[in-house]
C-alpha positions as CSV (number, residue, x, y, z in Angstrom):
1,X,13.2,-35.7,30.9
2,X,13.7,-39.3,31.2
3,X,15.1,-40.9,28.1
4,X,13.1,-43.8,25.9
5,X,14.3,-46.0,23.4
6,X,11.7,-46.4,20.7
7,X,11.4,-48.5,17.0
8,X,10.3,-46.2,14.3
9,X,10.4,-48.7,11.0
10,X,12.9,-51.4,12.0
11,X,15.4,-48.2,13.6
12,X,16.3,-48.0,17.3
13,X,16.2,-44.4,18.5
14,X,16.4,-42.8,21.9
15,X,14.5,-39.6,22.4
16,X,13.0,-37.8,25.6
17,X,10.0,-38.9,27.1
18,X,7.7,-36.3,25.9
19,X,8.4,-36.6,22.2
20,X,5.8,-37.0,19.8
21,X,6.4,-40.2,17.7
22,X,6.7,-37.9,14.6
23,X,9.2,-35.5,16.0
24,X,11.4,-38.6,17.3
25,X,11.4,-39.9,13.7
26,X,12.4,-36.3,12.5
27,X,14.8,-36.7,15.0
28,X,16.4,-39.5,13.1
29,X,15.9,-38.6,9.5
30,X,12.4,-40.5,9.2
31,X,10.0,-38.8,7.5
32,X,5.9,-38.9,8.7
33,X,3.8,-36.4,5.6
34,X,1.7,-33.6,8.0
35,X,-0.3,-31.0,6.6
36,X,-1.7,-29.3,10.0
37,X,1.7,-29.3,11.9
38,X,4.3,-27.3,12.1
39,X,7.2,-26.9,14.7
40,X,6.2,-23.1,16.2
41,X,3.0,-24.6,17.0
42,X,1.3,-26.8,19.2
43,X,0.6,-30.4,18.1
44,X,-3.2,-30.4,16.7
45,X,-3.8,-33.7,15.0
46,X,-6.9,-32.1,12.5
47,X,-5.5,-33.6,8.8
48,X,-4.9,-37.3,9.9
49,X,-2.1,-37.5,6.8
50,X,0.3,-38.3,9.9
51,X,-1.7,-41.1,11.4
52,X,1.0,-44.4,12.1
53,X,0.5,-48.0,13.1
54,X,1.8,-48.6,16.5
55,X,2.0,-52.2,17.5
56,X,-0.3,-53.1,20.6
57,X,-2.7,-50.3,19.9
58,X,-6.1,-50.0,19.1
59,X,-6.3,-48.4,16.1
60,X,-4.4,-46.2,14.4
61,X,-2.6,-42.7,15.7
62,X,-1.3,-39.1,14.7
63,X,2.1,-39.2,14.7
64,X,2.2,-35.5,15.4
65,X,0.1,-35.4,19.0
66,X,0.8,-38.9,20.7
67,X,3.7,-39.0,22.7
68,X,6.1,-42.1,22.7
69,X,6.9,-44.5,25.6
70,X,9.8,-46.9,26.4
71,X,9.8,-49.9,24.1
72,X,7.0,-48.7,21.5
73,X,7.2,-50.1,18.0
74,X,5.5,-47.6,15.3
75,X,5.4,-48.4,11.5
76,X,4.8,-45.1,9.0
77,X,5.1,-46.4,5.7
78,X,2.8,-49.2,5.5
79,X,0.5,-50.1,2.4
80,X,-2.8,-49.5,4.5
81,X,-1.1,-45.9,6.2
82,X,-0.5,-45.0,2.4
83,X,-4.2,-46.2,1.1
84,X,-5.7,-43.7,3.8
85,X,-3.0,-41.2,3.2
86,X,-3.9,-41.5,-0.7
87,X,-7.6,-41.0,0.2
88,X,-7.5,-38.2,2.5
89,X,-5.6,-36.4,0.0
90,X,-8.2,-37.2,-2.7
91,X,-11.2,-36.0,-0.5
92,X,-9.4,-32.7,-0.1
93,X,-9.0,-32.3,-3.6
94,X,-12.7,-33.4,-4.5
95,X,-13.0,-29.7,-2.4
96,X,-10.0,-27.7,-4.3
97,X,-9.5,-25.8,-7.2
98,X,-7.2,-27.9,-9.9
99,X,-5.5,-24.4,-11.0
100,X,-1.6,-25.4,-10.2
101,X,-0.8,-24.1,-13.4
102,X,-1.8,-20.0,-12.3
103,X,-1.8,-20.9,-8.7
104,X,0.7,-18.1,-6.5
105,X,1.9,-21.2,-4.4
106,X,2.5,-23.8,-7.2
107,X,5.6,-26.1,-6.8
108,X,5.7,-24.8,-3.0
109,X,2.3,-26.6,-2.1
110,X,2.1,-28.9,0.6
111,X,-0.9,-30.3,-1.1
112,X,0.3,-30.4,-4.1
113,X,3.9,-32.2,-3.0
114,X,1.6,-35.0,-1.0
115,X,-0.7,-35.3,-4.2
116,X,2.6,-35.9,-6.6
117,X,4.5,-38.4,-3.7
118,X,1.1,-40.2,-3.4
119,X,0.2,-40.5,-6.8
120,X,-3.2,-38.6,-6.7
121,X,-4.3,-37.5,-10.2
122,X,-7.6,-36.6,-9.9
123,X,-10.2,-36.8,-6.9
124,X,-12.6,-40.1,-7.0
125,X,-15.2,-38.5,-4.9
126,X,-17.8,-35.8,-6.8
127,X,-20.0,-33.5,-4.7
128,X,-20.5,-30.1,-4.0
129,X,-17.7,-27.2,-4.0
130,X,-17.0,-23.9,-2.5
131,X,-17.0,-20.7,-4.7
132,X,-15.6,-18.1,-2.5
133,X,-14.9,-14.7,-3.3
134,X,-11.4,-14.1,-3.3
135,X,-10.5,-11.3,0.0
136,X,-8.3,-8.6,-1.6
137,X,-9.9,-6.4,1.5
138,X,-5.6,-4.7,2.3
139,X,-2.5,-4.2,0.8
140,X,-0.5,-7.0,2.0
141,X,-2.8,-10.6,2.5
142,X,-4.7,-12.2,0.3
143,X,-7.2,-14.9,1.3
144,X,-9.1,-17.6,-1.5
145,X,-10.8,-19.7,1.0
146,X,-11.6,-22.4,-2.2
147,X,-7.8,-23.4,-1.8
148,X,-8.4,-23.4,2.1
149,X,-7.5,-27.1,3.6
150,X,-9.2,-26.0,7.3
151,X,-5.3,-27.1,8.7
152,X,-6.4,-24.5,11.4
153,X,-2.5,-23.4,11.2
154,X,-3.8,-19.7,10.3
155,X,-5.8,-19.5,13.5
156,X,-3.3,-21.2,15.9
157,X,0.1,-19.3,14.6
158,X,-1.9,-16.1,14.9
159,X,-3.1,-17.3,18.8
160,X,-0.3,-18.8,20.1
161,X,2.8,-17.4,18.6
162,X,1.6,-13.5,18.0
163,X,-1.0,-13.3,20.5
164,X,-3.7,-11.4,18.5
165,X,-6.3,-14.0,17.4
166,X,-7.5,-12.6,14.0
167,X,-8.8,-15.7,12.7
168,X,-11.0,-18.3,14.1
169,X,-13.4,-21.2,12.5
170,X,-16.4,-19.7,11.5
171,X,-19.7,-21.3,10.3
172,X,-20.5,-25.3,10.8
173,X,-20.0,-28.4,8.5
174,X,-19.6,-27.7,4.8
175,X,-19.4,-24.0,5.0
176,X,-16.7,-23.7,7.4
177,X,-13.7,-22.0,6.8
178,X,-11.1,-19.2,9.0
179,X,-12.3,-16.2,9.3
180,X,-12.3,-13.0,10.9
181,X,-14.6,-11.9,13.5
182,X,-18.3,-10.6,11.9
183,X,-16.3,-11.0,8.7
184,X,-15.0,-7.3,8.7
185,X,-12.0,-6.7,6.3
186,X,-8.5,-7.4,7.9
187,X,-7.6,-3.6,8.5
188,X,-10.6,-3.5,10.5
189,X,-9.5,-6.3,13.1
190,X,-6.7,-6.6,15.6
191,X,-4.7,-7.6,12.6
192,X,-0.7,-6.6,12.9
193,X,-0.4,-7.6,9.1
194,X,3.0,-9.7,10.5
195,X,2.1,-12.4,7.3
196,X,2.6,-15.4,9.9
197,X,-0.5,-16.9,8.9
198,X,1.0,-16.3,5.1
199,X,4.1,-18.2,6.2
200,X,2.8,-21.3,7.5
201,X,-0.3,-22.0,5.4
202,X,0.4,-25.3,3.6
203,X,-2.0,-23.9,0.5
204,X,-2.3,-21.1,-1.6
205,X,-5.1,-19.9,0.5
206,X,-3.6,-17.2,2.0
207,X,-0.9,-15.4,-0.2
208,X,1.4,-12.0,-0.1
209,X,-0.1,-9.5,-2.7
210,X,3.3,-8.0,-2.3
211,X,4.9,-10.3,-4.4
212,X,2.0,-11.8,-6.4
213,X,2.8,-13.0,-9.9
214,X,6.6,-11.3,-9.4
215,X,8.0,-15.1,-9.5
216,X,7.4,-18.5,-8.2
217,X,9.6,-20.6,-6.0
218,X,12.4,-22.5,-8.4
219,X,12.5,-18.4,-10.6
220,X,14.2,-17.2,-7.5
221,X,17.4,-16.9,-5.6
222,X,17.3,-17.2,-2.0
223,X,19.5,-14.7,-0.1
224,X,19.9,-15.3,3.6
225,X,20.8,-11.8,5.2
226,X,19.5,-10.3,9.0
227,X,16.8,-7.8,9.1
228,X,18.1,-4.9,9.4
229,X,14.9,-3.0,11.0
230,X,15.9,-3.7,14.8
231,X,18.5,-5.5,17.1
232,X,16.7,-8.6,17.0
233,X,18.9,-10.0,14.8
234,X,15.7,-12.1,12.8
235,X,16.9,-14.5,10.1
236,X,15.7,-13.2,6.4
237,X,15.1,-15.2,3.1
238,X,15.5,-12.7,0.4
239,X,13.6,-14.0,-2.9
240,X,15.6,-12.2,-5.3
241,X,14.6,-12.3,-9.0
242,X,16.5,-10.2,-11.9
243,X,17.8,-8.1,-9.1
244,X,14.8,-7.8,-7.4
245,X,13.6,-8.3,-4.0
246,X,9.8,-9.9,-5.0
247,X,9.2,-11.3,-1.5
248,X,10.8,-12.1,2.2
249,X,10.5,-15.1,4.1
250,X,12.6,-16.4,7.1
251,X,13.8,-19.7,8.0
252,X,11.7,-22.1,10.5
253,X,13.3,-22.7,13.7
254,X,16.7,-20.7,12.8
255,X,17.8,-17.5,14.6
256,X,15.9,-15.1,16.9
257,X,13.1,-15.1,15.6
258,X,12.8,-19.1,14.6
259,X,10.8,-18.0,11.5
260,X,8.3,-15.5,12.7
261,X,8.5,-11.7,11.4
262,X,6.8,-8.6,11.9
263,X,5.1,-6.3,9.4
264,X,8.4,-4.4,9.4
265,X,10.7,-7.6,8.5
266,X,8.1,-9.5,6.1
267,X,6.9,-6.6,3.5
268,X,9.0,-3.4,4.4
269,X,11.5,-4.2,2.2
270,X,10.7,-1.3,-0.5
271,X,13.3,0.9,0.1
272,X,15.8,-1.3,-1.2
273,X,15.3,-0.5,-4.8
274,X,13.4,2.9,-4.0
275,X,15.0,5.8,-6.5
276,X,15.4,7.8,-3.0
277,X,17.5,5.1,-1.3
278,X,21.1,6.7,-0.8
279,X,23.4,4.0,-1.8
280,X,26.8,6.2,-1.6
281,X,28.1,8.2,1.4
282,X,27.7,12.2,0.5
283,X,29.5,14.8,2.1
284,X,28.7,19.0,2.2
285,X,31.4,20.8,-0.3
286,X,30.7,24.5,-0.8
287,X,27.3,24.1,0.7
288,X,26.2,21.3,-1.3
289,X,26.0,17.4,-0.5
290,X,27.9,15.5,-3.4
291,X,28.5,11.8,-3.4
292,X,31.6,10.4,-2.3
293,X,33.6,7.6,-1.6
294,X,33.7,5.8,2.2
295,X,37.3,6.4,2.5
296,X,37.4,10.2,1.6
297,X,33.7,10.2,4.0
298,X,35.8,8.6,6.7
299,X,38.6,10.5,7.0
300,X,36.0,13.8,6.7
301,X,34.3,12.5,9.8
302,X,37.8,11.7,11.9
303,X,39.5,15.3,10.5
304,X,36.5,17.0,12.2
305,X,36.2,15.1,15.4
306,X,39.7,15.2,16.0
307,X,39.6,19.4,15.2
308,X,36.7,19.7,18.0
309,X,38.2,17.7,20.3
310,X,41.7,19.4,20.2
311,X,39.9,22.5,20.5
312,X,37.1,22.0,22.7
313,X,37.6,18.8,24.3
314,X,35.9,15.3,24.4
315,X,32.2,16.8,25.4
316,X,32.2,18.8,22.1
317,X,31.5,15.5,20.6
318,X,28.6,13.6,20.8
319,X,27.7,9.9,19.0
320,X,24.4,8.9,18.2
321,X,23.4,5.4,17.3
322,X,20.7,3.5,16.0
323,X,17.8,0.7,16.9
324,X,18.9,-1.2,13.8
325,X,21.7,-1.8,14.5
326,X,22.5,-4.9,16.7
327,X,23.5,-4.8,20.6
328,X,26.8,-5.7,19.9
329,X,27.4,-2.6,17.2
330,X,25.8,-0.6,19.7
331,X,27.9,-2.1,22.8
332,X,31.1,-0.8,20.2
333,X,29.8,2.6,19.2
334,X,29.7,3.5,23.3
335,X,32.8,1.9,24.0
336,X,34.7,3.8,21.0
337,X,32.9,7.0,22.6
338,X,33.3,6.5,26.3
339,X,36.9,4.6,26.4
340,X,38.2,5.7,22.7
341,X,37.1,9.4,22.9
342,X,36.3,10.0,26.4
343,X,32.8,11.3,26.2
344,X,29.8,10.4,27.3
345,X,27.5,12.0,25.1
346,X,26.3,8.6,23.6
347,X,22.5,8.7,22.7
348,X,20.3,6.1,20.9
349,X,17.2,6.4,18.7
350,X,15.1,3.3,19.7
351,X,12.5,4.3,17.1
352,X,12.1,1.7,14.2
């Protein structure tokens, strides 16, 4: 792409001509607030929080949707913009529950953060408010439409990233919500329960049932690891409290998954602390499986392999790998089998 130079808040920035104002600002460390924008999806321009002033333009422009042009001069934090953003936040809060003290997203809610940033202590605007029942029609995802701000992120990530399209806006005007076909429960839709909608929701409208009440953002320690369910290598952030995993998320635009997970990666962590989980290797002694050390277990394997090879040749040994290993680990195992032992008896359990 052609390189262009833009001026944002007095700072000269060189970027590609297909960048938006918000992307160019982010590239240089300038923050433009928004609620409907998310890196994993196409720009939407719905919330208008990211409005900016562009010299020569007839009006204010959405920073997430407007592409840069050479010589463009942009202002992102003028008094007029702060006043408009504050009014938008007040309008959103006029029909939003004020239960931040007990909300599952308290402390990590984007709307709450913006209200704090712009000094919105209460909504000036009064009027009718929604009062929906909390939808608990499945064991993984809870929907609370009272907290929905109609940013459309759940709809877009399900359609653009997952390619499923479980949600869409239903009803009109004041009654519009991101609903399911014919108001069906999540289990009666094509939903894959990947939790992408939960991961992108900026408020507490969509939350994970499994982590409900088990810890707020500041009460957990995040541990970065690699998902063990397949060889894709998606990066996970394990939310750990008191030695127990209470939730799993994925850092956006990091690793193979870029912040996107499947149902196993996001919700399949119950095995970690399960009472039936094996935590030590087992070897058979006198017909019984008993716990042992890794050193002893590996020596037993090596001894029995060597014995089988010496008595019946390399083809008396077979290697079975796992789809949970990385491609690199599987490559090393088959190399050990073929080059080290001398057998082509290699199989792979390509099931999760």
